[in-house]
C-alpha positions as CSV (number, residue, x, y, z in Angstrom):
1,M,132.1,83.4,115.5
2,N,132.5,85.0,112.6
3,I,129.4,85.1,110.1
4,L,129.9,85.9,106.4
5,L,126.0,86.7,105.0
6,I,125.8,87.3,101.3
7,A,123.9,90.3,100.3
8,E,120.9,89.9,97.9
9,H,120.6,93.2,95.5
10,D,120.3,94.6,92.0
11,N,123.3,96.5,92.2
12,S,121.3,99.7,93.2
13,A,119.4,98.6,96.3
14,L,119.4,95.8,99.0
15,N,116.7,93.3,98.7
16,P,114.5,93.3,101.9
17,A,115.3,89.5,102.0
18,T,118.7,90.1,103.2
19,L,117.4,92.0,106.3
20,S,115.5,88.8,107.0
21,A,118.8,86.8,106.7
22,V,120.6,89.5,109.1
23,S,117.9,88.6,111.5
24,A,118.7,84.6,111.5
25,A,122.7,85.3,111.3
26,T,122.0,87.7,114.7
27,Q,120.5,84.9,116.4
28,I,123.4,82.6,115.7
29,G,125.7,85.3,117.5
30,G,129.1,86.6,116.5
31,E,130.5,89.2,114.5
32,L,128.4,89.6,111.3
33,T,130.1,90.6,107.7
34,V,128.1,91.3,104.7
35,L,129.3,90.6,101.3
36,V,128.2,92.6,98.4
37,A,129.2,91.6,95.3
38,G,128.3,93.2,92.3
39,A,129.1,96.1,89.6
40,D,128.6,100.0,90.6
41,C,127.2,98.9,93.7
42,Q,128.7,101.3,96.2
43,N,125.1,102.3,97.2
44,V,124.4,98.8,98.3
45,A,127.1,98.4,100.4
46,D,126.5,101.7,102.0
47,E,123.1,100.6,102.6
48,A,124.2,97.4,104.0
49,A,126.4,99.2,106.2
50,K,123.5,101.2,108.1
51,V,121.8,97.9,108.8
52,S,121.4,97.0,112.5
53,G,123.6,94.1,113.6
54,V,126.1,94.2,111.2
55,S,129.6,94.6,112.0
56,K,131.6,95.2,108.7
57,V,130.5,95.2,104.9
58,L,132.8,93.5,102.0
59,L,132.5,95.2,98.7
60,A,133.6,93.1,95.7
61,D,132.9,95.8,93.0
62,N,133.6,94.2,89.6
63,A,132.0,93.6,86.2
64,A,132.4,89.8,86.6
65,Y,129.9,90.0,89.5
66,A,127.3,92.2,88.0
67,K,124.5,89.8,87.2
68,G,125.6,87.2,90.0
69,L,126.7,84.2,87.6
70,A,127.2,81.4,90.2
71,E,130.5,80.3,88.9
72,N,132.0,83.6,89.4
73,L,130.2,84.4,92.5
74,S,130.7,81.1,94.4
75,A,134.5,81.2,93.8
76,L,134.6,84.6,95.4
77,I,132.8,83.6,98.3
78,A,134.9,80.4,98.6
79,E,138.0,82.7,98.9
80,V,136.8,85.0,101.1
81,A,135.3,82.6,103.4
82,T,138.6,81.9,105.2
83,G,138.0,82.4,108.9
84,Y,134.4,82.6,109.0
85,S,132.2,79.8,110.7
86,H,129.2,80.4,108.9
87,I,128.2,81.5,105.3
88,I,124.8,82.8,105.1
89,A,122.3,84.0,102.4
90,A,118.5,84.1,102.1
91,A,117.1,81.6,100.1
92,S,116.6,82.9,96.5
93,S,116.8,81.8,92.9
94,T,120.6,83.1,93.0
95,S,121.7,81.7,96.3
96,K,120.3,78.2,95.2
97,D,122.4,78.3,92.3
98,T,125.3,79.9,94.2
99,M,125.4,78.2,97.8
100,P,125.7,74.5,96.7
101,R,128.8,75.5,94.7
102,V,130.3,77.1,97.7
103,A,129.5,74.0,99.9
104,A,131.4,71.8,96.9
105,L,134.1,74.1,97.1
106,L,134.6,74.1,100.9
107,D,133.8,70.5,100.8
108,V,131.0,70.9,103.3
109,G,127.3,69.8,103.5
110,Q,124.9,72.9,103.0
111,L,121.5,73.4,105.5
112,S,118.8,74.7,103.2
113,E,116.0,77.0,104.0
114,I,116.2,77.1,107.8
115,I,113.3,78.4,109.7
116,A,114.8,78.7,113.1
117,V,118.3,78.8,115.2
118,E,118.6,76.6,117.9
119,S,122.2,77.3,118.5
120,A,125.5,77.9,116.5
121,D,125.1,74.6,115.0
122,I,121.6,73.3,115.2
123,F,118.9,74.7,113.0
124,K,115.3,73.6,112.2
125,R,114.0,73.3,108.6
126,P,110.9,72.1,106.8
127,I,110.8,68.6,105.0
128,Y,108.2,66.9,103.0
129,A,106.8,69.9,101.7
130,G,106.6,71.7,104.9
131,N,104.3,68.7,106.5
132,A,107.4,68.1,109.2
133,I,110.0,70.0,110.9
134,A,113.5,68.6,111.0
135,T,115.8,69.3,113.7
136,V,119.5,69.2,112.1
137,Q,122.8,69.5,113.4
138,S,126.1,70.4,111.4
139,Q,129.4,69.4,112.8
140,D,131.2,70.9,109.8
141,A,133.9,73.3,110.3
142,V,131.9,75.9,108.1
143,K,127.9,76.0,108.0
144,V,126.7,76.9,104.6
145,I,122.9,77.9,105.2
146,T,120.3,79.5,103.3
147,V,117.6,81.1,105.1
148,R,113.7,80.9,104.4
149,T,112.9,84.4,104.8
150,S,109.6,84.4,105.7
151,A,110.6,82.6,109.0
152,F,112.5,85.7,110.4
153,D,111.5,89.1,110.9
154,K,113.6,91.6,109.2
155,A,116.2,93.4,110.8
156,A,116.4,97.5,111.0
157,A,117.6,98.8,107.8
158,E,118.8,101.9,110.0
159,G,121.0,102.3,113.2
160,G,124.2,100.3,112.3
161,C,127.4,102.0,111.4
162,A,129.7,99.3,110.3
163,G,132.8,99.9,107.8
164,V,133.2,99.2,104.2
165,E,136.1,97.5,103.1
166,T,137.2,96.8,99.2
167,V,137.7,93.3,98.0
168,A,139.9,93.6,95.0
169,N,139.6,89.9,94.0
170,S,138.1,89.3,90.4
171,R,136.9,85.7,89.9
172,D,135.6,85.4,86.5
173,S,135.6,81.8,85.6
174,G,135.0,82.3,81.9
175,T,132.6,79.2,81.9
176,S,129.6,81.1,81.7
177,N,128.3,84.4,80.2
178,F,125.2,86.6,81.0
179,V,123.1,86.8,77.6
180,N,119.7,88.8,78.5
181,E,117.1,88.8,81.0
182,E,113.6,89.4,81.0
183,L,111.8,91.4,83.7
184,V,108.5,91.6,84.3
185,K,107.5,95.3,85.2
186,S,104.7,96.1,87.6
187,D,103.2,98.9,89.6
188,R,102.1,95.9,92.5
189,P,104.2,94.9,95.5
190,E,106.7,92.2,94.8
191,L,105.2,89.1,95.6
192,T,107.6,87.8,98.3
193,A,107.4,91.2,100.3
194,A,104.1,92.1,99.9
195,S,101.6,92.3,103.1
196,V,98.6,91.4,101.1
197,V,98.6,88.3,98.6
198,I,95.9,87.2,96.6
199,S,96.4,84.3,94.3
200,G,94.2,82.4,91.9
201,G,94.0,78.9,90.8
202,R,92.9,76.2,88.1
203,G,89.3,77.4,89.2
204,L,89.5,80.6,87.4
205,G,89.4,79.0,84.2
206,S,91.4,81.3,82.0
207,A,94.2,83.9,81.6
208,E,91.5,86.4,80.9
209,N,90.0,85.5,84.2
210,F,92.7,86.8,86.3
211,A,91.7,90.0,85.6
212,L,88.9,89.6,88.3
213,L,91.9,89.1,91.0
214,E,93.8,92.3,89.4
215,N,90.5,94.5,90.4
216,V,90.6,93.3,93.8
217,A,94.1,93.4,94.3
218,D,94.4,97.2,93.1
219,K,91.8,97.9,95.8
220,L,93.9,96.0,98.4
221,G,97.3,97.2,97.2
222,A,98.0,93.4,97.0
223,A,100.3,91.3,95.1
224,I,99.3,88.7,92.4
225,G,100.0,85.2,93.1
226,A,98.9,81.8,91.4
227,S,99.0,78.1,92.1
228,R,101.0,75.5,90.0
229,A,97.9,74.3,88.5
230,A,97.3,78.1,87.2
231,V,100.9,78.3,85.9
232,D,100.9,75.1,84.3
233,A,97.6,75.7,82.2
234,G,99.3,78.8,80.9
235,F,97.0,81.6,82.7
236,V,99.7,83.5,84.1
237,S,104.1,83.5,84.1
238,N,105.8,81.1,86.6
239,D,107.4,84.0,88.3
240,L,103.7,84.3,90.2
241,Q,103.9,80.7,91.2
242,V,103.4,80.1,95.0
243,G,104.2,76.7,96.4
244,Q,107.1,74.3,97.0
245,T,108.3,74.7,93.4
246,G,107.6,78.5,93.4
247,K,107.8,81.2,95.8
248,I,107.5,81.1,99.4
249,V,105.2,83.8,101.1
250,A,104.1,84.7,104.5
251,P,101.9,87.9,104.3
252,E,99.7,89.4,106.6
253,L,96.9,88.4,104.5
254,Y,96.6,85.7,101.9
255,I,93.5,85.2,99.8
256,A,93.3,82.3,97.8
257,V,90.6,81.8,94.9
258,G,89.8,78.8,93.2
259,I,92.8,76.9,94.5
260,S,91.8,73.4,95.7
261,G,94.8,73.3,98.3
262,A,97.5,70.8,96.9
263,I,100.2,70.1,99.3
264,Q,102.4,71.8,96.7
265,H,100.8,74.8,97.0
266,L,100.3,74.9,100.9
267,A,103.7,74.5,101.6
268,G,104.3,78.0,99.7
269,M,101.7,80.0,101.8
270,K,100.9,78.1,104.8
271,E,102.9,80.6,107.0
272,S,100.5,83.6,106.3
273,K,99.0,85.2,109.3
274,V,95.6,85.3,107.9
275,I,94.4,82.9,105.1
276,V,91.1,83.6,103.4
277,A,90.1,80.8,100.9
278,I,87.3,81.2,98.2
279,N,86.0,78.0,96.5
280,K,82.9,76.5,95.5
281,D,83.8,72.9,96.6
282,E,83.2,72.9,100.1
283,E,85.4,69.7,100.5
284,A,88.3,71.6,99.2
285,P,91.6,70.9,101.4
286,I,92.2,74.6,101.5
287,F,89.4,75.2,104.0
288,Q,91.0,73.0,106.6
289,L,93.8,75.2,106.4
290,A,92.0,78.7,106.1
291,D,91.0,81.1,108.9
292,Y,88.0,82.0,107.0
293,G,86.2,80.1,104.2
294,L,83.6,81.3,101.7
295,V,81.9,78.5,99.5
296,G,80.9,80.1,96.4
297,D,81.2,80.9,92.9
298,L,84.2,83.1,92.6
299,F,83.0,84.6,89.3
300,K,80.1,86.0,91.8
301,V,82.0,86.7,94.7
302,L,85.0,88.6,93.2
303,P,82.6,91.3,91.8
304,E,80.9,91.5,95.0
305,L,84.0,91.9,96.9
306,E,85.4,94.6,94.7
307,A,82.2,96.6,95.0
308,K,82.7,96.5,98.6
309,L,86.0,97.7,98.6
């Protein structure tokens, strides 16, 4: 079997999510090739070549792939895919846009956000907001797969010695153009990669009150998250949303503050190693999932917690 893995990167460094996807790919078995498509991204290819388990790296360095436009990237992947039995990518906003197009171009189905590998053609994936786990088998000649990275350990970033080959193809569809992007800059860890996450819900009451979370997060070196209710209320931007329609996280410690525990939110953080819930409603569903629960007024508890830290 030959596996093609699509690298997630920013043209300067490999995204850690790719390392989790590599772990999933190595469980399938076979030769693993990583495709790095971008612009001025030789450093990414060199970094990917050092990842343990990678046999070969394909580098498509062209301005058409600079911003990962799905129309261009999917056409490249579909062309490069000849001879590969599996095409894998980490489940991200980029792959969710690109991989369905790849599956359509290859006229096969897609297996989304797998959480376990049973065999080369049998995988497990969550359904019904994570309340059930489906075991699915693909009989397609080519398996197009996205991986829920929180379910797999990261592969070693060092230890590999794969060769780098250049792909000369330039697939500019001409149907879309990159206009601009607005990036949120923060000194805190990235939400999906942080070992500690503290999230706030509608119980915080306002955007200003999120400062209470920030003070605790600074002491813990934690990332800030939010429930969908808090995002919908305009307390924080939607890039901080944790949940089925937001980001999936699985940190060592997850602290849920003023979050009732809607199914939509639980689907995004239930795999956390230790869950702490702070809520004044002792009947809140979040307490059924939490390892530690504190019934109390968050406006008193958070300052006390900050003082203790």
